[in-house]
N, C-alpha and C positions, 0 to 999 in steps of 0.2 A: 063912836067914831063919827066924825063929821063929813061933809060932802068932800072937802079938800083932800082929807086923809083918805077917803075911798078912791077917789080919782088917782092920788100919787100911788096907792096899793095896786091898782089896776094897772097902772103905767109899769110899775116895776115888775109885776107877774108876766106881763106881756113881753117885756124887755128879757125876762129870762127864758121865756118859750123860745126867743129867736137866738139865744146865745148859748155857745158851748162851754164857754170859760167865764167865770165871773171874775171881773178884775176888782183891784182894791177899792176903787172908788164907789163901784156898784156894792161891794160888800158894806162899806160905810154907810151908804143910803139905807140898807136894809136894817143896819144896826140902829140907826137914827129913827127909823121908822117903828123899830121894835120900842124903843125907849119911849117914844111918843104914844104908842097905843097901848103899853103894858097895863096902864091903869083903867083902860076900857075893858080890859080882859082879852084883848086881842094878842095872840102869839105870832110874831113874824119870823119865820125861819125860812131857809132855802136849801135846796139840794143841787150839787154841782156834780153831775155825772159825767164820766169820760164816754167816748163814743160807745154807743149802746147796739147790740145785736137787735137790728130791725130790717124790715124789708128794703129800707133806704140804701143798705149795704148793696143789694143787687144792682144799684145804679153806679157802683163805684169800681174801679178797676182793682184787680187782685194785688197790684203792686201798691196802689194806695192804701188798701186795707192790710196789707203786711207791714208797710212802714207805720201805720197808726198803731197797730198792736205791738210792734217791737219797743214803742215808746212807754208801754205799760208794764212795770215791774211784774204784775201777776201774769202777763203774757196771755191775757184775753180781754174781751170786752164786758162791759157791764150788761146785765140782763134787764128788760123790761120788769121782770118779777122782782129783782133787787130794789130798783127804783121804787116800784108799788109798795113793797114791804117798809122801806124807809118812809114813805110818804104816810102810809097808814100807822107806823109808830109815833111819827111827828104829830099827826091828828088824834092821837089817842090820849086817854087820862094819864097814861104812864109818862108822857112827855109834858106834863103840865106845868113844868118849872123852868122850861126852856124857851128862850126867846132870843132873837137876834143871832142865832147860830146858823153858820153855814156848814152844811153836812157834806163831806166830801167823799164821793163814790168814784175815785179816779183809779183804783187798783193799786195805789202807791205813787202815782204820777205827780200829785200835788206839789207845788213848789211855792213857798212862801217867803 
């Protein structure tokens, strides 16, 4: 991986930390980066969770939380443990043939 690739990967990772939904353009960027880095043995995948049960919910109104929960077919928010489990699997040898994937943790809310 060269310096430009590292800078772009860092930029994409930071972008994802600030975003709640991955748009189509961002998904294509991840896919392009995955194609670019696959021969270097670097796998590029991302996780797109829905609103997650965290302390941040305490800062939201009950009405806002209820509206957000209603949009999720499973009727609940994602948990940090579910995101952690997905991240651990993606980083494990069991996921050694997957790159350029977007793992949806939306409880069925995803639209394509």
